[in-house]
N, C-alpha and C positions, 0 to 999 in steps of 0.2 A: 504494500500500500504506500503510495507517495504521500507522506505526511506533511501537513503544515503545522508549525509549532508556535505556541504562545507561552511565554513564561513570565511569572511575577516573582520578584525577590525583594524582601524587605523585612521590617520588624513586625511580623504578624505571627500568630500561633497557628497550630494545625486546626484548632477549633474555629478560628476566624476564617481560615481558608475553606473549611467545610461549610461554614455559613454562607460564604459567597457561592460555592458550588451548588448548595441546596437551593439557593435563591434562583439560580439559573436553571436548575433541573429539579422541579418541585416534588417529584416522586421520591426523593431521597429521605431516609429517616433523619430525625433531628440531631442525632449524635454520631460521632465518628466511629467507624469500625476500622481499626488500624492494626498493623503488624509491626514487627521490628525489622528494620533493614539490616544490610550487611554490616553497618557500623553501629548497630544498636539503636538507631534513631527510630522514633515512631513515625510510621508512614501509612498512607492510605492510597489505594489504587482502585479506580472504577473504569469499567468498560461499557460502552453503549453502542447499539446498532440502530440506525433510523429504520423504523418499521415500514415507512413508505417507499424509500428508495434503496436502503441498505448501506448508507454512508456510515462512517465510524467516528467515535470520539473516545479517546483515552485520557483519563485524568489521573495525575499523581500529585500528592502534596504531603508536606511535612512542615515543621516549624520553619518559617521564613522563606518557603519556596512552594510555588504552585505552578504546575505545567499541564498544558492541554496539547493534545495532538489530534488532528482531524484531517480527513481527506476532503473536507468542505471548507473553502475559503470563507464562506459566509458564516459558518459556525464559529470559526476563529474570530471573525470581525465582531460578531454580536457579543461573544464572551469578553473580548477586549474592551468594548464600549461599556458594558454593564459593570464589570469588576473594577475598571478604572474609576468609574463614577462612585462606586461604593467606597473604594479606598480613599478617594479625594474627600468624600463627605465625612469620613472618620479622621481626616487630617493625617493619614498615613503616607509616608513617602515610599513608593515602590519603584523598582527598576523593571521596566517592561521591555521584553525582546520578542520580536515577531520574525519568523522565518517562513516565507511562503515558497512552496514548491510548484513551479509552473507545470510539472507533470501531473499535478493533481487535477488540473482543468480537464484534459481529455479523459482522465480516469473517472471524474465525477460525471461528465457528460455520458460516458458509457453506462453508468448506473441508471441515468435517466432515459437512455435510448430506447429500451423496450416499451416503456410507457409512452414516449414520444411517437414511436412507430405505430403503436395501437391507436393513439389519438389521430395521427396523420391519416391512417387508413380509414378511420371512421369519418373523418372530414371529407376525404376523397369520395367515399361511398355516398355520403350525403349530397355532394355536388352532382354525382351521377344520378342519384335518385331524383333530384329536382329536374335534371335535364331529361330524364326518361319518364317523367310524370304523365306526359300526354299519352304515351303508349299504354301505361297502366290504366289511365282514366277511361280510355275508349276500348279497352279490352283487346287490343290488337295482339295477334300472335307474336310472342317474343322468342319463338324457337330458333329463328334465324340469327339471333344475337349471339355474341361470344359468351362463354360461361359466366364471366364476371358480370356482364350486363344483365344476363338472365337472372342471376342471383339478386341483383339490385332491384329489378322490376318485381320479382316475386316476394322480396322481403323488405319492401320500402318502409312499411310501418315499423318493423323491428329496428331498421337502420335509423329511422328518425328518433325513435325512443332512446336508443343507445347514444346517439349523437347529443340529444338534449341532456342526458344524464352526465355526459362526459365534458360538457362545457366548463364546469367548475374545475375539473381535474386539469384541463388544458390551461386555464388561467393560472393555476398553481404552478404548473411546469414552466410556463413562460416567465412567471415571477421569479422562480428559482434561478433560471438562467440569467435573467436580467440582473438580479441581485448579485450573482456570481461575478458578472462583468463589472458592475458598479463597485463592489467591495474590493475586487482585485485592483482596480484603478486607484481607489482611495488608499489602499494599504501600501501599494508599491510606489506611488508617485505623490501621494497626498492630494491628488486632484480628484474632483468629482467626476464620476462616470455618467452622471445623470445629465446628459447633454444631447446634442443633435445626433449622437451616435446610437442612442437607445432605439429610436424608431427604425434605424437600419438593422439593428439586431432583431427586433420584432419581425421585420419583413423576412429575414433569413429563417426565423423560426417557423413562419407560416409556410415557407417553401420547403422547409426542413431537410437539410442534409447535415448529418452530425459533424463531418469533417469541416464543412464551411463554417458552422457555428463555433467549433473549437478554434479555428484559425482566427475568427473575429475576436473571441474572448481573450485569446492569448496576446492580442495586441495591447492589452492593458498592462502587460509585463514589460513592454518596450520603453 
């Protein structure tokens, strides 16, 4: 897994680190479950997998040190923003280090790809169903059509239902890719990616070819 890494070092306890982690990941119990590390220090380690797309998050912390590793640039960005704010509100001085791995971009997009392909196929079938609606309406014989078009004509209602249900999923997927680009741009150059480039990315997503989308997002690292 191509990890992106975020670390915090400063004058905080393992309990304080746990409170920050549990704020970001609310399902955690309120108290630390820790072990003794190689040097006898109290340490905690947590591992998560995103149930929607399968991305990963590893968390390790001890007194004065907290480290996150994820194959999602956006996960690292959100954690950095939230925990930095909490530390600042407490008046704590922490040293923050971020190391983004450009290889995580195509890796993350590959995790999204099966869902994107499914949504793209549903969208294409819906377009065909609309185009073939006249044949279905007048009951013309569709046997002369190729198998895909026959399927569309015969299953137009099911296709419409599946497409309507998938609209929200498609919005989520587009949002995840857009956030990936914006966050990579902000973390690597300090510049906002929310610019005229975002509509171009959305257009690429509508035409969807994973390699083209990956090439576009990787521009944020240049």
